[in-house]
PDB file of the backbone (N, CA, C, O) and the ligand in Angstrom, with CONECT records:
HET     ZN  A 101       1
ATOM      1  N   MET A   1     -20.528  -8.191  21.516  1.00  0.00           N
ATOM      2  CA  MET A   1     -19.230  -8.444  20.894  1.00  0.00           C
ATOM      3  C   MET A   1     -18.323  -7.250  21.168  1.00  0.00           C
ATOM      4  O   MET A   1     -18.675  -6.098  20.911  1.00  0.00           O
ATOM      5  N   LEU A   2     -17.146  -7.564  21.699  1.00  0.00           N
ATOM      6  CA  LEU A   2     -16.202  -6.504  22.027  1.00  0.00           C
ATOM      7  C   LEU A   2     -15.187  -6.348  20.895  1.00  0.00           C
ATOM      8  O   LEU A   2     -14.512  -7.303  20.511  1.00  0.00           O
ATOM      9  N   ILE A   3     -15.095  -5.151  20.381  1.00  0.00           N
ATOM     10  CA  ILE A   3     -14.116  -4.921  19.316  1.00  0.00           C
ATOM     11  C   ILE A   3     -13.304  -3.670  19.618  1.00  0.00           C
ATOM     12  O   ILE A   3     -13.734  -2.787  20.361  1.00  0.00           O
ATOM     13  N   ASN A   4     -12.130  -3.621  19.024  1.00  0.00           N
ATOM     14  CA  ASN A   4     -11.302  -2.423  19.101  1.00  0.00           C
ATOM     15  C   ASN A   4     -11.677  -1.555  17.900  1.00  0.00           C
ATOM     16  O   ASN A   4     -11.300  -1.844  16.764  1.00  0.00           O
ATOM     17  N   ALA A   5     -12.421  -0.493  18.174  1.00  0.00           N
ATOM     18  CA  ALA A   5     -12.908   0.369  17.085  1.00  0.00           C
ATOM     19  C   ALA A   5     -11.747   0.945  16.281  1.00  0.00           C
ATOM     20  O   ALA A   5     -11.843   1.093  15.063  1.00  0.00           O
ATOM     21  N   ASN A   6     -10.649   1.269  16.965  1.00  0.00           N
ATOM     22  CA  ASN A   6      -9.509   1.847  16.250  1.00  0.00           C
ATOM     23  C   ASN A   6      -8.883   0.839  15.288  1.00  0.00           C
ATOM     24  O   ASN A   6      -8.414   1.195  14.207  1.00  0.00           O
ATOM     25  N   GLU A   7      -8.886  -0.432  15.709  1.00  0.00           N
ATOM     26  CA  GLU A   7      -8.349  -1.459  14.819  1.00  0.00           C
ATOM     27  C   GLU A   7      -9.201  -1.564  13.553  1.00  0.00           C
ATOM     28  O   GLU A   7      -8.678  -1.702  12.447  1.00  0.00           O
ATOM     29  N   GLU A   8     -10.514  -1.496  13.733  1.00  0.00           N
ATOM     30  CA  GLU A   8     -11.414  -1.559  12.573  1.00  0.00           C
ATOM     31  C   GLU A   8     -11.160  -0.386  11.632  1.00  0.00           C
ATOM     32  O   GLU A   8     -11.184  -0.534  10.410  1.00  0.00           O
ATOM     33  N   ILE A   9     -10.917   0.780  12.225  1.00  0.00           N
ATOM     34  CA  ILE A   9     -10.655   1.967  11.405  1.00  0.00           C
ATOM     35  C   ILE A   9      -9.337   1.796  10.647  1.00  0.00           C
ATOM     36  O   ILE A   9      -9.252   2.119   9.462  1.00  0.00           O
ATOM     37  N   VAL A  10      -8.305   1.285  11.336  1.00  0.00           N
ATOM     38  CA  VAL A  10      -7.012   1.071  10.677  1.00  0.00           C
ATOM     39  C   VAL A  10      -7.157   0.074   9.531  1.00  0.00           C
ATOM     40  O   VAL A  10      -6.615   0.277   8.445  1.00  0.00           O
ATOM     41  N   LYS A  11      -7.900  -1.009   9.788  1.00  0.00           N
ATOM     42  CA  LYS A  11      -8.096  -2.031   8.752  1.00  0.00           C
ATOM     43  C   LYS A  11      -8.766  -1.442   7.517  1.00  0.00           C
ATOM     44  O   LYS A  11      -8.477  -1.850   6.392  1.00  0.00           O
ATOM     45  N   GLN A  12      -9.656  -0.487   7.731  1.00  0.00           N
ATOM     46  CA  GLN A  12     -10.351   0.105   6.582  1.00  0.00           C
ATOM     47  C   GLN A  12      -9.508   1.198   5.929  1.00  0.00           C
ATOM     48  O   GLN A  12      -9.467   1.311   4.704  1.00  0.00           O
ATOM     49  N   ARG A  13      -8.844   1.993   6.744  1.00  0.00           N
ATOM     50  CA  ARG A  13      -8.123   3.152   6.217  1.00  0.00           C
ATOM     51  C   ARG A  13      -6.782   2.796   5.578  1.00  0.00           C
ATOM     52  O   ARG A  13      -6.367   3.439   4.614  1.00  0.00           O
ATOM     53  N   LEU A  14      -6.102   1.777   6.108  1.00  0.00           N
ATOM     54  CA  LEU A  14      -4.773   1.442   5.576  1.00  0.00           C
ATOM     55  C   LEU A  14      -4.808   1.171   4.063  1.00  0.00           C
ATOM     56  O   LEU A  14      -4.025   1.771   3.327  1.00  0.00           O
ATOM     57  N   PRO A  15      -5.691   0.289   3.580  1.00  0.00           N
ATOM     58  CA  PRO A  15      -5.724   0.059   2.129  1.00  0.00           C
ATOM     59  C   PRO A  15      -6.104   1.313   1.342  1.00  0.00           C
ATOM     60  O   PRO A  15      -5.619   1.524   0.230  1.00  0.00           O
ATOM     61  N   GLU A  16      -6.961   2.130   1.915  1.00  0.00           N
ATOM     62  CA  GLU A  16      -7.359   3.369   1.226  1.00  0.00           C
ATOM     63  C   GLU A  16      -6.176   4.319   1.090  1.00  0.00           C
ATOM     64  O   GLU A  16      -5.948   4.898   0.028  1.00  0.00           O
ATOM     65  N   LEU A  17      -5.428   4.471   2.178  1.00  0.00           N
ATOM     66  CA  LEU A  17      -4.271   5.374   2.154  1.00  0.00           C
ATOM     67  C   LEU A  17      -3.157   4.807   1.274  1.00  0.00           C
ATOM     68  O   LEU A  17      -2.424   5.556   0.627  1.00  0.00           O
ATOM     69  N   LEU A  18      -3.037   3.461   1.256  1.00  0.00           N
ATOM     70  CA  LEU A  18      -1.984   2.826   0.463  1.00  0.00           C
ATOM     71  C   LEU A  18      -2.168   3.066  -1.033  1.00  0.00           C
ATOM     72  O   LEU A  18      -1.204   3.053  -1.798  1.00  0.00           O
ATOM     73  N   ARG A  19      -3.414   3.286  -1.436  1.00  0.00           N
ATOM     74  CA  ARG A  19      -3.675   3.536  -2.858  1.00  0.00           C
ATOM     75  C   ARG A  19      -2.909   4.754  -3.361  1.00  0.00           C
ATOM     76  O   ARG A  19      -2.560   4.841  -4.538  1.00  0.00           O
ATOM     77  N   GLU A  20      -2.655   5.685  -2.462  1.00  0.00           N
ATOM     78  CA  GLU A  20      -1.962   6.923  -2.829  1.00  0.00           C
ATOM     79  C   GLU A  20      -0.452   6.725  -2.877  1.00  0.00           C
ATOM     80  O   GLU A  20       0.288   7.597  -3.333  1.00  0.00           O
ATOM     81  N   TYR A  21      -0.005   5.560  -2.398  1.00  0.00           N
ATOM     82  CA  TYR A  21       1.434   5.346  -2.280  1.00  0.00           C
ATOM     83  C   TYR A  21       1.937   4.333  -3.288  1.00  0.00           C
ATOM     84  O   TYR A  21       1.283   3.325  -3.559  1.00  0.00           O
ATOM     85  N   ASP A  22       3.111   4.615  -3.843  1.00  0.00           N
ATOM     86  CA  ASP A  22       3.737   3.686  -4.764  1.00  0.00           C
ATOM     87  C   ASP A  22       4.812   2.914  -4.010  1.00  0.00           C
ATOM     88  O   ASP A  22       5.997   2.997  -4.333  1.00  0.00           O
ATOM     89  N   CYS A  23       4.377   2.159  -2.997  1.00  0.00           N
ATOM     90  CA  CYS A  23       5.329   1.395  -2.196  1.00  0.00           C
ATOM     91  C   CYS A  23       4.923  -0.068  -2.236  1.00  0.00           C
ATOM     92  O   CYS A  23       3.887  -0.424  -2.798  1.00  0.00           O
ATOM     93  N   CYS A  24       5.760  -0.916  -1.630  1.00  0.00           N
ATOM     94  CA  CYS A  24       5.445  -2.338  -1.595  1.00  0.00           C
ATOM     95  C   CYS A  24       4.161  -2.561  -0.802  1.00  0.00           C
ATOM     96  O   CYS A  24       3.986  -2.014   0.287  1.00  0.00           O
ATOM     97  N   LYS A  25       3.273  -3.368  -1.362  1.00  0.00           N
ATOM     98  CA  LYS A  25       2.002  -3.651  -0.690  1.00  0.00           C
ATOM     99  C   LYS A  25       1.819  -5.142  -0.491  1.00  0.00           C
ATOM    100  O   LYS A  25       0.695  -5.646  -0.489  1.00  0.00           O
ATOM    101  N   CYS A  26       2.946  -5.855  -0.320  1.00  0.00           N
ATOM    102  CA  CYS A  26       2.843  -7.294  -0.078  1.00  0.00           C
ATOM    103  C   CYS A  26       2.249  -7.522   1.320  1.00  0.00           C
ATOM    104  O   CYS A  26       2.196  -6.610   2.146  1.00  0.00           O
ATOM    105  N   GLU A  27       1.815  -8.740   1.556  1.00  0.00           N
ATOM    106  CA  GLU A  27       1.136  -9.038   2.820  1.00  0.00           C
ATOM    107  C   GLU A  27       2.029  -8.719   4.015  1.00  0.00           C
ATOM    108  O   GLU A  27       1.567  -8.187   5.024  1.00  0.00           O
ATOM    109  N   LYS A  28       3.313  -9.053   3.889  1.00  0.00           N
ATOM    110  CA  LYS A  28       4.256  -8.836   4.987  1.00  0.00           C
ATOM    111  C   LYS A  28       4.362  -7.338   5.322  1.00  0.00           C
ATOM    112  O   LYS A  28       4.302  -6.944   6.487  1.00  0.00           O
ATOM    113  N   CYS A  29       4.519  -6.532   4.294  1.00  0.00           N
ATOM    114  CA  CYS A  29       4.660  -5.094   4.519  1.00  0.00           C
ATOM    115  C   CYS A  29       3.372  -4.493   5.063  1.00  0.00           C
ATOM    116  O   CYS A  29       3.403  -3.682   5.989  1.00  0.00           O
ATOM    117  N   VAL A  30       2.237  -4.891   4.486  1.00  0.00           N
ATOM    118  CA  VAL A  30       0.962  -4.338   4.942  1.00  0.00           C
ATOM    119  C   VAL A  30       0.705  -4.729   6.400  1.00  0.00           C
ATOM    120  O   VAL A  30       0.204  -3.927   7.189  1.00  0.00           O
ATOM    121  N   ASN A  31       1.058  -5.978   6.747  1.00  0.00           N
ATOM    122  CA  ASN A  31       0.882  -6.405   8.140  1.00  0.00           C
ATOM    123  C   ASN A  31       1.823  -5.644   9.075  1.00  0.00           C
ATOM    124  O   ASN A  31       1.446  -5.305  10.197  1.00  0.00           O
ATOM    125  N   ASP A  32       3.038  -5.377   8.617  1.00  0.00           N
ATOM    126  CA  ASP A  32       3.972  -4.582   9.422  1.00  0.00           C
ATOM    127  C   ASP A  32       3.410  -3.181   9.649  1.00  0.00           C
ATOM    128  O   ASP A  32       3.465  -2.648  10.757  1.00  0.00           O
ATOM    129  N   MET A  33       2.875  -2.601   8.593  1.00  0.00           N
ATOM    130  CA  MET A  33       2.290  -1.259   8.701  1.00  0.00           C
ATOM    131  C   MET A  33       1.142  -1.258   9.702  1.00  0.00           C
ATOM    132  O   MET A  33       1.014  -0.361  10.536  1.00  0.00           O
ATOM    133  N   MET A  34       0.319  -2.285   9.593  1.00  0.00           N
ATOM    134  CA  MET A  34      -0.828  -2.378  10.502  1.00  0.00           C
ATOM    135  C   MET A  34      -0.363  -2.525  11.947  1.00  0.00           C
ATOM    136  O   MET A  34      -0.911  -1.891  12.850  1.00  0.00           O
ATOM    137  N   ALA A  35       0.655  -3.369  12.164  1.00  0.00           N
ATOM    138  CA  ALA A  35       1.160  -3.583  13.525  1.00  0.00           C
ATOM    139  C   ALA A  35       1.740  -2.297  14.104  1.00  0.00           C
ATOM    140  O   ALA A  35       1.476  -1.951  15.255  1.00  0.00           O
ATOM    141  N   ILE A  36       2.529  -1.595  13.301  1.00  0.00           N
ATOM    142  CA  ILE A  36       3.153  -0.357  13.786  1.00  0.00           C
ATOM    143  C   ILE A  36       2.086   0.682  14.099  1.00  0.00           C
ATOM    144  O   ILE A  36       2.125   1.327  15.146  1.00  0.00           O
ATOM    145  N   ALA A  37       1.137   0.839  13.189  1.00  0.00           N
ATOM    146  CA  ALA A  37       0.081   1.839  13.403  1.00  0.00           C
ATOM    147  C   ALA A  37      -0.716   1.498  14.660  1.00  0.00           C
ATOM    148  O   ALA A  37      -0.987   2.370  15.485  1.00  0.00           O
ATOM    149  N   LEU A  38      -1.088   0.226  14.801  1.00  0.00           N
ATOM    150  CA  LEU A  38      -1.914  -0.164  15.949  1.00  0.00           C
ATOM    151  C   LEU A  38      -1.150  -0.032  17.259  1.00  0.00           C
ATOM    152  O   LEU A  38      -1.741   0.277  18.294  1.00  0.00           O
ATOM    153  N   ASN A  39       0.160  -0.263  17.224  1.00  0.00           N
ATOM    154  CA  ASN A  39       0.950  -0.106  18.444  1.00  0.00           C
ATOM    155  C   ASN A  39       1.049   1.355  18.864  1.00  0.00           C
ATOM    156  O   ASN A  39       1.308   1.656  20.029  1.00  0.00           O
ATOM    157  N   ASN A  40       0.843   2.254  17.921  1.00  0.00           N
ATOM    158  CA  ASN A  40       0.958   3.680  18.225  1.00  0.00           C
ATOM    159  C   ASN A  40      -0.394   4.344  18.478  1.00  0.00           C
ATOM    160  O   ASN A  40      -0.471   5.527  18.809  1.00  0.00           O
ATOM    161  N   ILE A  41      -1.445   3.565  18.317  1.00  0.00           N
ATOM    162  CA  ILE A  41      -2.791   4.102  18.526  1.00  0.00           C
ATOM    163  C   ILE A  41      -3.406   3.400  19.728  1.00  0.00           C
ATOM    164  O   ILE A  41      -3.441   2.171  19.790  1.00  0.00           O
ATOM    165  N   LYS A  42      -3.879   4.174  20.663  1.00  0.00           N
ATOM    166  CA  LYS A  42      -4.545   3.589  21.832  1.00  0.00           C
ATOM    167  C   LYS A  42      -5.757   2.788  21.389  1.00  0.00           C
ATOM    168  O   LYS A  42      -6.531   3.250  20.550  1.00  0.00           O
ATOM    169  N   PRO A  43      -5.932   1.584  21.947  1.00  0.00           N
ATOM    170  CA  PRO A  43      -7.145   0.838  21.596  1.00  0.00           C
ATOM    171  C   PRO A  43      -8.386   1.559  22.113  1.00  0.00           C
ATOM    172  O   PRO A  43      -8.350   2.231  23.143  1.00  0.00           O
ATOM    173  N   ALA A  44      -9.472   1.407  21.382  1.00  0.00           N
ATOM    174  CA  ALA A  44     -10.735   2.018  21.804  1.00  0.00           C
ATOM    175  C   ALA A  44     -11.795   0.929  21.725  1.00  0.00           C
ATOM    176  O   ALA A  44     -12.474   0.776  20.709  1.00  0.00           O
ATOM    177  N   TYR A  45     -11.926   0.171  22.818  1.00  0.00           N
ATOM    178  CA  TYR A  45     -12.849  -0.954  22.796  1.00  0.00           C
ATOM    179  C   TYR A  45     -14.291  -0.488  22.944  1.00  0.00           C
ATOM    180  O   TYR A  45     -14.619   0.339  23.795  1.00  0.00           O
ATOM    181  N   VAL A  46     -15.128  -1.040  22.098  1.00  0.00           N
ATOM    182  CA  VAL A  46     -16.555  -0.739  22.181  1.00  0.00           C
ATOM    183  C   VAL A  46     -17.318  -2.049  22.190  1.00  0.00           C
ATOM    184  O   VAL A  46     -16.919  -3.035  21.571  1.00  0.00           O
ATOM    185  N   ASN A  47     -18.416  -2.026  22.903  1.00  0.00           N
ATOM    186  CA  ASN A  47     -19.289  -3.184  22.950  1.00  0.00           C
ATOM    187  C   ASN A  47     -20.338  -2.993  21.864  1.00  0.00           C
ATOM    188  O   ASN A  47     -21.170  -2.088  21.932  1.00  0.00           O
ATOM    189  N   THR A  48     -20.283  -3.854  20.873  1.00  0.00           N
ATOM    190  CA  THR A  48     -21.157  -3.643  19.729  1.00  0.00           C
ATOM    191  C   THR A  48     -21.998  -4.886  19.456  1.00  0.00           C
ATOM    192  O   THR A  48     -21.559  -6.017  19.668  1.00  0.00           O
ATOM    193  N   ALA A  49     -23.178  -4.651  18.996  1.00  0.00           N
ATOM    194  CA  ALA A  49     -24.039  -5.767  18.617  1.00  0.00           C
ATOM    195  C   ALA A  49     -23.481  -6.412  17.362  1.00  0.00           C
ATOM    196  O   ALA A  49     -22.886  -5.744  16.517  1.00  0.00           O
ATOM    197  N   GLU A  50     -23.676  -7.710  17.251  1.00  0.00           N
ATOM    198  CA  GLU A  50     -23.193  -8.425  16.082  1.00  0.00           C
ATOM    199  C   GLU A  50     -23.793  -7.828  14.813  1.00  0.00           C
ATOM    200  O   GLU A  50     -24.981  -7.511  14.764  1.00  0.00           O
ATOM    201  N   GLY A  51     -22.960  -7.681  13.795  1.00  0.00           N
ATOM    202  CA  GLY A  51     -23.464  -7.158  12.539  1.00  0.00           C
ATOM    203  C   GLY A  51     -23.495  -5.637  12.464  1.00  0.00           C
ATOM    204  O   GLY A  51     -23.954  -5.058  11.480  1.00  0.00           O
ATOM    205  N   MET A  52     -23.005  -5.010  13.506  1.00  0.00           N
ATOM    206  CA  MET A  52     -22.985  -3.552  13.497  1.00  0.00           C
ATOM    207  C   MET A  52     -22.101  -3.067  12.355  1.00  0.00           C
ATOM    208  O   MET A  52     -21.004  -3.581  12.136  1.00  0.00           O
ATOM    209  N   LEU A  53     -22.590  -2.083  11.644  1.00  0.00           N
ATOM    210  CA  LEU A  53     -21.850  -1.606  10.492  1.00  0.00           C
ATOM    211  C   LEU A  53     -20.662  -0.756  10.905  1.00  0.00           C
ATOM    212  O   LEU A  53     -20.699  -0.025  11.895  1.00  0.00           O
ATOM    213  N   PHE A  54     -19.611  -0.878  10.112  1.00  0.00           N
ATOM    214  CA  PHE A  54     -18.417  -0.100  10.396  1.00  0.00           C
ATOM    215  C   PHE A  54     -18.729   1.392  10.423  1.00  0.00           C
ATOM    216  O   PHE A  54     -18.189   2.133  11.244  1.00  0.00           O
ATOM    217  N   LYS A  55     -19.598   1.823   9.525  1.00  0.00           N
ATOM    218  CA  LYS A  55     -19.971   3.242   9.456  1.00  0.00           C
ATOM    219  C   LYS A  55     -20.363   3.777  10.823  1.00  0.00           C
ATOM    220  O   LYS A  55     -20.009   4.891  11.208  1.00  0.00           O
ATOM    221  N   ARG A  56     -21.098   2.955  11.535  1.00  0.00           N
ATOM    222  CA  ARG A  56     -21.589   3.373  12.832  1.00  0.00           C
ATOM    223  C   ARG A  56     -20.438   3.439  13.841  1.00  0.00           C
ATOM    224  O   ARG A  56     -20.392   4.342  14.677  1.00  0.00           O
ATOM    225  N   ILE A  57     -19.510   2.480  13.760  1.00  0.00           N
ATOM    226  CA  ILE A  57     -18.334   2.499  14.630  1.00  0.00           C
ATOM    227  C   ILE A  57     -17.543   3.776  14.359  1.00  0.00           C
ATOM    228  O   ILE A  57     -17.125   4.489  15.271  1.00  0.00           O
ATOM    229  N   ASN A  58     -17.361   4.029  13.077  1.00  0.00           N
ATOM    230  CA  ASN A  58     -16.600   5.192  12.663  1.00  0.00           C
ATOM    231  C   ASN A  58     -17.238   6.475  13.192  1.00  0.00           C
ATOM    232  O   ASN A  58     -16.539   7.398  13.609  1.00  0.00           O
ATOM    233  N   SER A  59     -18.557   6.526  13.173  1.00  0.00           N
ATOM    234  CA  SER A  59     -19.245   7.743  13.594  1.00  0.00           C
ATOM    235  C   SER A  59     -19.146   7.956  15.099  1.00  0.00           C
ATOM    236  O   SER A  59     -19.407   9.050  15.599  1.00  0.00           O
ATOM    237  N   MET A  60     -18.764   6.895  15.818  1.00  0.00           N
ATOM    238  CA  MET A  60     -18.578   7.035  17.262  1.00  0.00           C
ATOM    239  C   MET A  60     -17.322   7.834  17.586  1.00  0.00           C
ATOM    240  O   MET A  60     -17.233   8.481  18.630  1.00  0.00           O
ATOM    241  N   LEU A  61     -16.357   7.779  16.679  1.00  0.00           N
ATOM    242  CA  LEU A  61     -15.054   8.383  16.962  1.00  0.00           C
ATOM    243  C   LEU A  61     -14.607   9.319  15.833  1.00  0.00           C
ATOM    244  O   LEU A  61     -13.494   9.183  15.325  1.00  0.00           O
ATOM    245  N   PRO A  62     -15.439  10.239  15.448  1.00  0.00           N
ATOM    246  CA  PRO A  62     -15.096  11.043  14.262  1.00  0.00           C
ATOM    247  C   PRO A  62     -13.849  11.896  14.468  1.00  0.00           C
ATOM    248  O   PRO A  62     -13.119  12.187  13.521  1.00  0.00           O
ATOM    249  N   GLN A  63     -13.618  12.287  15.701  1.00  0.00           N
ATOM    250  CA  GLN A  63     -12.487  13.187  15.967  1.00  0.00           C
ATOM    251  C   GLN A  63     -11.161  12.447  15.966  1.00  0.00           C
ATOM    252  O   GLN A  63     -10.099  13.068  15.921  1.00  0.00           O
ATOM    253  N   LYS A  64     -11.219  11.129  16.016  1.00  0.00           N
ATOM    254  CA  LYS A  64      -9.991  10.347  16.108  1.00  0.00           C
ATOM    255  C   LYS A  64      -9.430   9.948  14.745  1.00  0.00           C
ATOM    256  O   LYS A  64      -8.248   9.623  14.631  1.00  0.00           O
ATOM    257  N   THR A  65     -10.264   9.970  13.722  1.00  0.00           N
ATOM    258  CA  THR A  65      -9.828   9.385  12.455  1.00  0.00           C
ATOM    259  C   THR A  65      -8.653  10.142  11.855  1.00  0.00           C
ATOM    260  O   THR A  65      -7.800   9.530  11.212  1.00  0.00           O
ATOM    261  N   ALA A  66      -8.584  11.464  12.047  1.00  0.00           N
ATOM    262  CA  ALA A  66      -7.464  12.225  11.501  1.00  0.00           C
ATOM    263  C   ALA A  66      -6.170  11.789  12.181  1.00  0.00           C
ATOM    264  O   ALA A  66      -5.143  11.629  11.521  1.00  0.00           O
ATOM    265  N   ASP A  67      -6.214  11.599  13.483  1.00  0.00           N
ATOM    266  CA  ASP A  67      -5.038  11.142  14.225  1.00  0.00           C
ATOM    267  C   ASP A  67      -4.627   9.746  13.764  1.00  0.00           C
ATOM    268  O   ASP A  67      -3.440   9.443  13.641  1.00  0.00           O
ATOM    269  N   ILE A  68      -5.620   8.909  13.515  1.00  0.00           N
ATOM    270  CA  ILE A  68      -5.333   7.549  13.063  1.00  0.00           C
ATOM    271  C   ILE A  68      -4.683   7.580  11.685  1.00  0.00           C
ATOM    272  O   ILE A  68      -3.738   6.834  11.427  1.00  0.00           O
ATOM    273  N   ASP A  69      -5.184   8.440  10.797  1.00  0.00           N
ATOM    274  CA  ASP A  69      -4.571   8.574   9.477  1.00  0.00           C
ATOM    275  C   ASP A  69      -3.102   8.943   9.606  1.00  0.00           C
ATOM    276  O   ASP A  69      -2.256   8.407   8.890  1.00  0.00           O
ATOM    277  N   ILE A  70      -2.802   9.850  10.511  1.00  0.00           N
ATOM    278  CA  ILE A  70      -1.408  10.294  10.708  1.00  0.00           C
ATOM    279  C   ILE A  70      -0.540   9.117  11.132  1.00  0.00           C
ATOM    280  O   ILE A  70       0.564   8.944  10.615  1.00  0.00           O
ATOM    281  N   GLU A  71      -1.031   8.302  12.072  1.00  0.00           N
ATOM    282  CA  GLU A  71      -0.253   7.150  12.528  1.00  0.00           C
ATOM    283  C   GLU A  71      -0.082   6.124  11.413  1.00  0.00           C
ATOM    284  O   GLU A  71       0.975   5.505  11.290  1.00  0.00           O
ATOM    285  N   ILE A  72      -1.126   5.945  10.599  1.00  0.00           N
ATOM    286  CA  ILE A  72      -1.030   5.006   9.481  1.00  0.00           C
ATOM    287  C   ILE A  72       0.010   5.501   8.477  1.00  0.00           C
ATOM    288  O   ILE A  72       0.821   4.720   7.978  1.00  0.00           O
ATOM    289  N   LEU A  73      -0.019   6.790   8.187  1.00  0.00           N
ATOM    290  CA  LEU A  73       0.935   7.337   7.221  1.00  0.00           C
ATOM    291  C   LEU A  73       2.371   7.210   7.734  1.00  0.00           C
ATOM    292  O   LEU A  73       3.290   6.936   6.962  1.00  0.00           O
ATOM    293  N   LYS A  74       2.557   7.409   9.031  1.00  0.00           N
ATOM    294  CA  LYS A  74       3.886   7.227   9.632  1.00  0.00           C
ATOM    295  C   LYS A  74       4.338   5.785   9.439  1.00  0.00           C
ATOM    296  O   LYS A  74       5.486   5.532   9.074  1.00  0.00           O
ATOM    297  N   ALA A  75       3.436   4.842   9.686  1.00  0.00           N
ATOM    298  CA  ALA A  75       3.764   3.417   9.554  1.00  0.00           C
ATOM    299  C   ALA A  75       4.087   3.072   8.105  1.00  0.00           C
ATOM    300  O   ALA A  75       5.016   2.308   7.843  1.00  0.00           O
ATOM    301  N   ILE A  76       3.330   3.626   7.163  1.00  0.00           N
ATOM    302  CA  ILE A  76       3.597   3.366   5.737  1.00  0.00           C
ATOM    303  C   ILE A  76       4.998   3.861   5.383  1.00  0.00           C
ATOM    304  O   ILE A  76       5.761   3.168   4.711  1.00  0.00           O
ATOM    305  N   ASN A  77       5.321   5.061   5.841  1.00  0.00           N
ATOM    306  CA  ASN A  77       6.636   5.628   5.534  1.00  0.00           C
ATOM    307  C   ASN A  77       7.764   4.799   6.135  1.00  0.00           C
ATOM    308  O   ASN A  77       8.791   4.560   5.500  1.00  0.00           O
ATOM    309  N   LEU A  78       7.549   4.366   7.377  1.00  0.00           N
ATOM    310  CA  LEU A  78       8.565   3.584   8.085  1.00  0.00           C
ATOM    311  C   LEU A  78       8.821   2.255   7.388  1.00  0.00           C
ATOM    312  O   LEU A  78       9.969   1.890   7.139  1.00  0.00           O
ATOM    313  N   VAL A  79       7.762   1.540   7.077  1.00  0.00           N
ATOM    314  CA  VAL A  79       7.896   0.211   6.476  1.00  0.00           C
ATOM    315  C   VAL A  79       8.408   0.314   5.048  1.00  0.00           C
ATOM    316  O   VAL A  79       9.248  -0.488   4.639  1.00  0.00           O
ATOM    317  N   SER A  80       7.923   1.280   4.283  1.00  0.00           N
ATOM    318  CA  SER A  80       8.367   1.375   2.890  1.00  0.00           C
ATOM    319  C   SER A  80       9.832   1.800   2.814  1.00  0.00           C
ATOM    320  O   SER A  80      10.512   1.509   1.830  1.00  0.00           O
ATOM    321  N   ALA A  81      10.323   2.493   3.859  1.00  0.00           N
ATOM    322  CA  ALA A  81      11.737   2.864   3.883  1.00  0.00           C
ATOM    323  C   ALA A  81      12.610   1.679   4.292  1.00  0.00           C
ATOM    324  O   ALA A  81      13.767   1.581   3.882  1.00  0.00           O
ATOM    325  N   ASN A  82      12.053   0.786   5.099  1.00  0.00           N
ATOM    326  CA  ASN A  82      12.801  -0.380   5.594  1.00  0.00           C
ATOM    327  C   ASN A  82      11.958  -1.645   5.504  1.00  0.00           C
ATOM    328  O   ASN A  82      11.605  -2.227   6.530  1.00  0.00           O
ATOM    329  N   PRO A  83      11.636  -2.073   4.304  1.00  0.00           N
ATOM    330  CA  PRO A  83      10.783  -3.262   4.178  1.00  0.00           C
ATOM    331  C   PRO A  83      11.478  -4.501   4.731  1.00  0.00           C
ATOM    332  O   PRO A  83      12.677  -4.700   4.535  1.00  0.00           O
ATOM    333  N   LYS A  84      10.695  -5.334   5.428  1.00  0.00           N
ATOM    334  CA  LYS A  84      11.281  -6.529   6.059  1.00  0.00           C
ATOM    335  C   LYS A  84      10.998  -7.794   5.255  1.00  0.00           C
ATOM    336  O   LYS A  84      11.359  -8.892   5.678  1.00  0.00           O
ATOM    337  N   HIS A  85      10.364  -7.647   4.119  1.00  0.00           N
ATOM    338  CA  HIS A  85      10.075  -8.822   3.304  1.00  0.00           C
ATOM    339  C   HIS A  85      11.372  -9.334   2.672  1.00  0.00           C
ATOM    340  O   HIS A  85      12.380  -8.628   2.647  1.00  0.00           O
ATOM    341  N   ASN A  86      11.335 -10.545   2.171  1.00  0.00           N
ATOM    342  CA  ASN A  86      12.506 -11.113   1.494  1.00  0.00           C
ATOM    343  C   ASN A  86      12.275 -11.081  -0.003  1.00  0.00           C
ATOM    344  O   ASN A  86      12.103 -12.114  -0.650  1.00  0.00           O
ATOM    345  N   ASP A  87      12.276  -9.876  -0.535  1.00  0.00           N
ATOM    346  CA  ASP A  87      11.990  -9.701  -1.950  1.00  0.00           C
ATOM    347  C   ASP A  87      13.289  -9.423  -2.705  1.00  0.00           C
ATOM    348  O   ASP A  87      13.878  -8.348  -2.586  1.00  0.00           O
ATOM    349  N   SER A  88      13.715 -10.404  -3.474  1.00  0.00           N
ATOM    350  CA  SER A  88      14.971 -10.233  -4.192  1.00  0.00           C
ATOM    351  C   SER A  88      14.785  -9.392  -5.449  1.00  0.00           C
ATOM    352  O   SER A  88      15.760  -9.013  -6.097  1.00  0.00           O
ATOM    353  N   ASN A  89      13.539  -9.103  -5.790  1.00  0.00           N
ATOM    354  CA  ASN A  89      13.271  -8.292  -6.975  1.00  0.00           C
ATOM    355  C   ASN A  89      12.897  -6.859  -6.599  1.00  0.00           C
ATOM    356  O   ASN A  89      12.119  -6.202  -7.289  1.00  0.00           O
ATOM    357  N   ALA A  90      13.464  -6.397  -5.502  1.00  0.00           N
ATOM    358  CA  ALA A  90      13.127  -5.057  -5.029  1.00  0.00           C
ATOM    359  C   ALA A  90      13.359  -4.032  -6.125  1.00  0.00           C
ATOM    360  O   ALA A  90      14.327  -4.105  -6.881  1.00  0.00           O
ATOM    361  N   GLY A  91      12.464  -3.099  -6.188  1.00  0.00           N
ATOM    362  CA  GLY A  91      12.594  -2.027  -7.159  1.00  0.00           C
ATOM    363  C   GLY A  91      11.573  -2.188  -8.206  1.00  0.00           C
ATOM    364  O   GLY A  91      11.507  -1.380  -9.133  1.00  0.00           O
TER     365      GLY A  91
HETATM  366 ZN    ZN A 101       6.782  -6.004   0.882  1.00  0.00          ZN2+
END
């Protein structure tokens, strides 16, 4: 099974990092954040056996996770400053 290890890391880290933020966390905004972060992070495809634990994927790229966090935080800041959702109850 071919997966983008960086995408898996973003999927796991984005909700964790969002906990620290008091910004909109609707599906639209979270998906925008994910798209922006992933567009700024080079894909890292790995061939993994089915059922491989994320922990193991993560351990393959330990030096990259800090860089990925930075890109995720940039995406959170960008989207929360300019949310694209149609929320009339903003604030
Ligand atoms: Zn939103």
